[in-house]
Legacy VTK file of the C-alpha trace (Angstrom):
# vtk DataFile Version 3.0
C-alpha trace
ASCII
DATASET POLYDATA
POINTS 369 float
-0.291 20.169 11.925
1.562 23.501 11.691
5.071 22.030 11.814
4.036 19.129 9.642
2.517 21.444 7.001
5.667 23.569 6.870
7.823 20.504 6.205
5.416 19.018 3.708
4.940 22.389 2.078
8.652 22.782 1.476
8.889 19.272 0.042
5.835 19.873 -2.109
7.172 23.131 -3.503
10.359 21.287 -4.334
8.393 18.463 -5.924
6.867 20.885 -8.395
10.345 21.876 -9.546
11.614 18.331 -10.063
12.521 17.221 -13.528
9.410 16.174 -15.430
11.321 13.801 -17.671
10.667 10.077 -17.649
13.932 8.287 -16.857
13.813 4.541 -17.548
17.559 4.022 -17.142
18.792 1.351 -14.731
22.410 1.803 -13.647
24.000 -1.570 -12.920
26.755 -1.636 -10.270
26.085 1.986 -9.349
24.999 3.177 -5.891
23.167 6.407 -5.029
24.506 6.646 -1.430
22.623 8.532 1.285
19.363 10.533 1.127
17.342 7.433 2.165
13.653 7.773 2.956
13.246 4.136 3.965
14.080 0.647 2.798
11.761 -2.172 1.746
12.393 -5.706 0.528
12.244 -6.535 -3.192
13.075 -9.687 -5.156
14.479 -7.733 -8.127
15.261 -4.256 -9.360
12.056 -3.886 -11.395
9.933 -4.547 -8.315
12.076 -2.058 -6.367
11.515 0.556 -9.073
7.735 0.079 -8.844
7.893 0.456 -5.050
9.712 3.749 -5.556
7.124 4.828 -8.105
4.218 4.110 -5.757
5.867 5.635 -2.685
4.608 9.237 -2.334
8.011 10.932 -2.084
10.532 8.503 -3.616
12.367 9.912 -6.641
15.163 7.355 -7.122
16.439 4.173 -5.482
19.297 1.732 -5.009
18.710 -2.036 -4.940
21.103 -4.574 -3.403
20.879 -7.600 -5.667
21.174 -11.324 -4.879
24.877 -11.155 -5.848
25.659 -8.448 -3.267
28.450 -9.889 -1.041
29.661 -7.150 1.333
27.096 -8.132 3.993
23.754 -9.930 4.223
21.566 -7.071 2.930
20.501 -8.886 -0.234
17.173 -7.755 -1.679
17.232 -4.399 0.142
15.448 -1.667 -1.816
16.477 1.797 -0.593
13.989 4.525 -1.500
15.547 7.975 -1.807
14.830 11.642 -2.438
16.610 14.998 -2.673
15.310 18.582 -3.064
16.808 18.702 -6.559
15.179 15.430 -7.580
18.561 13.991 -8.559
21.036 11.833 -6.594
23.844 13.905 -5.118
26.464 11.154 -5.514
26.885 8.182 -7.862
29.354 5.549 -6.670
30.433 2.416 -8.592
29.847 -0.679 -6.390
29.348 -4.295 -7.462
26.020 -5.868 -6.554
23.882 -2.720 -6.638
21.538 -1.426 -9.323
20.088 2.080 -9.091
17.371 3.860 -10.996
14.545 6.377 -10.925
10.860 6.603 -10.108
8.449 6.131 -13.014
6.034 8.752 -11.638
6.640 10.971 -14.658
6.221 8.133 -17.166
2.620 8.647 -18.243
0.647 6.591 -18.523
2.217 4.678 -15.644
0.852 1.129 -15.769
0.600 -0.902 -12.582
2.967 -3.855 -12.791
2.115 -7.411 -13.794
4.600 -9.466 -11.786
4.749 -12.828 -13.554
8.362 -13.803 -12.822
9.174 -16.490 -10.245
12.314 -16.559 -8.090
14.247 -19.770 -7.481
15.837 -20.252 -4.040
14.184 -17.095 -2.734
11.780 -17.012 0.239
9.059 -14.379 0.667
9.129 -14.724 4.447
5.999 -13.952 6.491
2.491 -12.689 5.635
1.074 -16.234 5.404
-2.679 -16.654 5.742
-3.218 -20.105 4.202
-1.166 -23.171 3.242
-1.874 -26.175 1.049
0.110 -28.866 -0.738
0.583 -28.633 -4.502
2.483 -30.716 -7.039
4.730 -27.861 -8.183
5.208 -24.119 -7.992
3.091 -23.571 -11.125
0.068 -24.992 -9.341
0.914 -22.932 -6.262
0.978 -19.795 -8.393
-2.362 -20.759 -9.959
-3.835 -21.203 -6.477
-2.568 -17.741 -5.536
-3.975 -16.218 -8.718
-7.423 -17.758 -8.157
-7.603 -16.590 -4.533
-8.634 -12.892 -4.346
-6.740 -12.452 -1.065
-3.413 -13.794 -2.345
-0.737 -11.337 -3.447
2.330 -13.596 -3.509
3.461 -17.090 -2.540
6.354 -19.338 -1.559
6.476 -22.997 -2.617
8.690 -25.597 -0.922
9.927 -28.112 -3.497
10.637 -31.841 -3.206
14.335 -31.381 -2.363
13.772 -29.216 0.723
15.656 -30.343 3.845
12.596 -30.908 6.016
10.543 -33.723 4.466
7.387 -32.781 6.397
6.847 -29.538 4.512
7.942 -30.557 1.023
5.458 -29.503 -1.690
3.866 -27.001 0.692
2.419 -23.879 -0.915
2.237 -20.794 1.307
-0.279 -18.167 0.175
0.531 -14.665 1.374
-1.184 -11.292 1.730
-0.305 -7.620 1.419
-2.621 -4.614 1.327
-3.967 -3.707 -2.099
-6.442 -1.232 -0.552
-5.237 2.339 0.160
-4.766 2.732 3.909
-4.763 6.288 5.195
-1.811 6.387 7.634
-3.344 8.938 10.032
-6.971 10.104 10.235
-7.674 12.911 12.684
-10.045 15.786 13.406
-8.814 19.071 11.917
-11.287 22.002 11.620
-11.145 23.685 8.229
-9.765 20.623 6.407
-11.718 18.417 3.995
-10.439 14.981 3.031
-11.546 12.256 0.655
-10.590 9.643 -1.904
-9.989 9.539 -5.629
-13.157 8.296 -7.288
-10.999 6.053 -9.447
-9.351 4.320 -6.511
-9.233 0.568 -7.125
-10.618 -0.855 -3.915
-11.036 -4.570 -4.609
-10.866 -6.998 -7.487
-13.797 -6.808 -9.872
-16.485 -9.403 -9.224
-19.582 -9.954 -11.400
-21.898 -10.056 -8.353
-22.668 -6.828 -6.472
-23.334 -6.761 -2.721
-23.927 -4.190 0.023
-22.413 -5.987 2.999
-23.860 -5.989 6.515
-23.433 -3.191 9.064
-24.667 -3.075 12.681
-25.015 0.601 13.811
-24.460 1.457 17.481
-22.989 -1.983 18.049
-19.598 -3.251 19.140
-18.088 -6.746 18.995
-15.631 -6.972 21.897
-12.311 -8.790 21.684
-10.655 -10.974 19.056
-8.699 -8.031 17.544
-6.019 -9.021 15.020
-5.275 -5.728 13.223
-6.021 -2.119 14.197
-5.974 0.499 11.432
-7.054 4.110 10.875
-10.125 4.382 8.642
-12.254 7.233 7.374
-15.671 5.599 7.780
-17.474 2.327 8.548
-17.502 1.603 4.804
-13.738 2.047 4.611
-13.320 -0.269 7.616
-15.618 -2.860 6.040
-13.557 -2.797 2.846
-10.359 -3.313 4.856
-11.966 -6.298 6.587
-13.265 -7.678 3.276
-9.770 -7.478 1.826
-7.959 -9.031 4.789
-8.325 -12.831 4.543
-8.257 -13.490 8.312
-10.926 -10.899 9.196
-14.258 -12.493 10.177
-15.922 -9.256 11.380
-14.989 -5.737 12.516
-15.860 -2.788 14.747
-15.336 0.867 13.795
-15.061 3.608 16.449
-16.093 6.916 14.902
-14.709 9.375 17.469
-11.106 8.280 16.872
-11.443 6.810 13.340
-10.192 3.388 14.443
-10.985 0.169 12.586
-10.658 -3.046 14.595
-10.338 -6.133 12.408
-11.260 -9.276 14.329
-10.937 -13.020 13.924
-13.210 -15.603 15.502
-14.818 -18.106 13.169
-16.710 -19.818 16.009
-18.937 -17.046 17.331
-19.853 -13.357 17.068
-21.109 -11.693 20.277
-22.504 -8.174 19.782
-23.088 -5.465 22.398
-24.961 -2.173 22.055
-22.611 0.838 22.099
-23.087 4.347 20.722
-20.410 5.675 18.379
-19.406 2.211 17.191
-20.437 0.485 13.962
-19.702 -3.195 13.475
-20.156 -5.440 10.504
-19.391 -8.487 8.446
-17.036 -8.520 5.448
-18.136 -9.218 1.894
-16.533 -12.161 0.104
-16.365 -12.902 -3.623
-18.657 -10.005 -4.570
-18.324 -6.354 -5.558
-18.803 -4.379 -2.366
-20.642 -1.067 -2.592
-17.981 1.665 -2.748
-20.153 4.769 -2.249
-18.055 5.586 0.830
-15.184 6.449 -1.548
-17.212 9.385 -2.909
-17.831 11.004 0.493
-15.893 14.178 1.358
-15.121 14.289 5.090
-15.503 17.777 6.570
-13.171 18.643 9.440
-11.016 15.553 8.856
-7.341 15.429 7.864
-5.673 12.431 6.195
-2.234 13.352 7.486
0.897 12.129 5.693
1.682 10.338 2.416
1.802 13.592 0.426
2.857 13.523 -3.217
2.622 17.302 -3.585
0.265 20.226 -3.018
-1.397 22.620 -5.424
-3.461 25.757 -4.797
-7.190 25.207 -5.444
-10.338 27.303 -5.046
-12.309 24.670 -3.130
-12.421 21.049 -1.965
-14.403 19.960 -5.034
-11.564 21.076 -7.299
-9.111 19.203 -5.074
-11.213 16.032 -5.325
-11.404 16.319 -9.124
-7.634 16.850 -9.357
-6.976 13.769 -7.236
-9.409 11.694 -9.296
-7.784 12.787 -12.564
-4.204 12.186 -11.323
-3.312 8.474 -11.738
-0.844 8.725 -8.839
-3.371 10.137 -6.336
-5.434 7.856 -4.087
-6.704 10.332 -1.484
-6.419 14.032 -0.630
-6.769 16.713 2.041
-7.862 20.291 1.272
-7.181 23.228 3.617
-10.082 25.678 3.466
-10.337 29.258 4.685
-11.810 28.134 8.002
-8.444 26.668 8.962
-6.732 28.557 11.808
-3.561 29.497 9.889
-4.252 31.328 6.622
-0.733 30.506 5.366
-2.105 27.072 4.366
-5.415 28.203 2.908
-6.401 26.750 -0.479
-3.767 24.026 -0.428
-4.787 20.715 -1.966
-2.529 17.896 -0.760
-2.516 14.915 -3.130
-1.603 11.629 -1.435
-0.938 7.954 -2.026
0.481 4.797 -0.428
2.029 1.632 -1.864
-0.635 -0.883 -2.900
1.364 -3.260 -5.124
2.297 -6.704 -3.723
5.194 -6.200 -1.300
6.644 -9.097 0.720
7.554 -8.069 4.284
10.904 -9.848 3.901
12.882 -11.447 1.063
15.719 -13.878 1.830
17.793 -16.580 0.157
16.593 -20.134 0.920
17.516 -23.267 -0.982
14.818 -25.368 -2.650
11.956 -22.906 -2.447
10.329 -20.887 -5.220
8.526 -17.587 -4.666
6.457 -15.365 -6.906
3.408 -13.162 -7.282
-0.185 -13.598 -8.315
-0.626 -13.348 -12.076
-3.491 -10.907 -11.640
-2.449 -7.405 -12.636
-2.922 -4.883 -9.848
LINES 1 370
369 0 1 2 3 4 5 6 7 8 9 10 11 12 13 14 15 16 17 18 19 20 21 22 23 24 25 26 27 28 29 30 31 32 33 34 35 36 37 38 39 40 41 42 43 44 45 46 47 48 49 50 51 52 53 54 55 56 57 58 59 60 61 62 63 64 65 66 67 68 69 70 71 72 73 74 75 76 77 78 79 80 81 82 83 84 85 86 87 88 89 90 91 92 93 94 95 96 97 98 99 100 101 102 103 104 105 106 107 108 109 110 111 112 113 114 115 116 117 118 119 120 121 122 123 124 125 126 127 128 129 130 131 132 133 134 135 136 137 138 139 140 141 142 143 144 145 146 147 148 149 150 151 152 153 154 155 156 157 158 159 160 161 162 163 164 165 166 167 168 169 170 171 172 173 174 175 176 177 178 179 180 181 182 183 184 185 186 187 188 189 190 191 192 193 194 195 196 197 198 199 200 201 202 203 204 205 206 207 208 209 210 211 212 213 214 215 216 217 218 219 220 221 222 223 224 225 226 227 228 229 230 231 232 233 234 235 236 237 238 239 240 241 242 243 244 245 246 247 248 249 250 251 252 253 254 255 256 257 258 259 260 261 262 263 264 265 266 267 268 269 270 271 272 273 274 275 276 277 278 279 280 281 282 283 284 285 286 287 288 289 290 291 292 293 294 295 296 297 298 299 300 301 302 303 304 305 306 307 308 309 310 311 312 313 314 315 316 317 318 319 320 321 322 323 324 325 326 327 328 329 330 331 332 333 334 335 336 337 338 339 340 341 342 343 344 345 346 347 348 349 350 351 352 353 354 355 356 357 358 359 360 361 362 363 364 365 366 367 368
């Protein structure tokens, strides 16, 4: 943690000095070269800008549009940052649009992504397919399905006749996933009490947990999680998860898929359970502060606070914060005492890959996230 905290601390101190102005400007045919954090796929520049806004440390970006011709990197969204908060270089290049994070644009409103994209494939992340008459019906099917985040529809002119009119429903995580959960004496971690965990359903439910029980095998996804309740929410969100097991000593959530049977075995330190579907799952686990636990990574910034309760309140009141870690005076290195690290991850719909493909139409659910 020591090396990590030094690096994050320096970035966080810098983040407090960044320009607080909201910059809505999009610079067409301008590149901000270098200073990349990572790249993600986006179908357009607005989506890329929202990815930058939701990424914890992105301050500006460059997006390679569909008309980019120098190579095949169409739909690449490069997320960027500098200590000054401003791009160091601006270069005129055709096919690129650059812009800035909307983090400082309060109130930042989560995007409603209603546009559809002709001859664009959102490749991967499929969990269900059906046949529909047109892309409008495919989009309606996606919107009605709580698990669906985006779709690709194959129209009647597609080369392969066997898959014409096929509607592919696709998934991405709308639930905050803590990237690393680990034991760290003197650190307290938790979630914003305003974190949007699932879609709102009129029916409330508690779900089903089996303490001291494991369900061996059938693993499809393994994720860090803070608690059995967090793991259950991840399973309830993931459309292919039929049940789960959570191992408390290493904070590991095993999402499993077997619709034919569920074989349980007694095992201490493991909690298993069944997901909740089409109901409002109890989210009391969000309000639990975890003593001696660090949610490492995904820092937006840090501020000095008197205690963990103040850190939790600050995270809850900050619309950008989803979870936090507070370093108390029991931590081994007093240099980090009283630091409240505010954190977040991207939870907007994000296709794993975006490519050109003739005679398909892709788009997002019409539910606002």
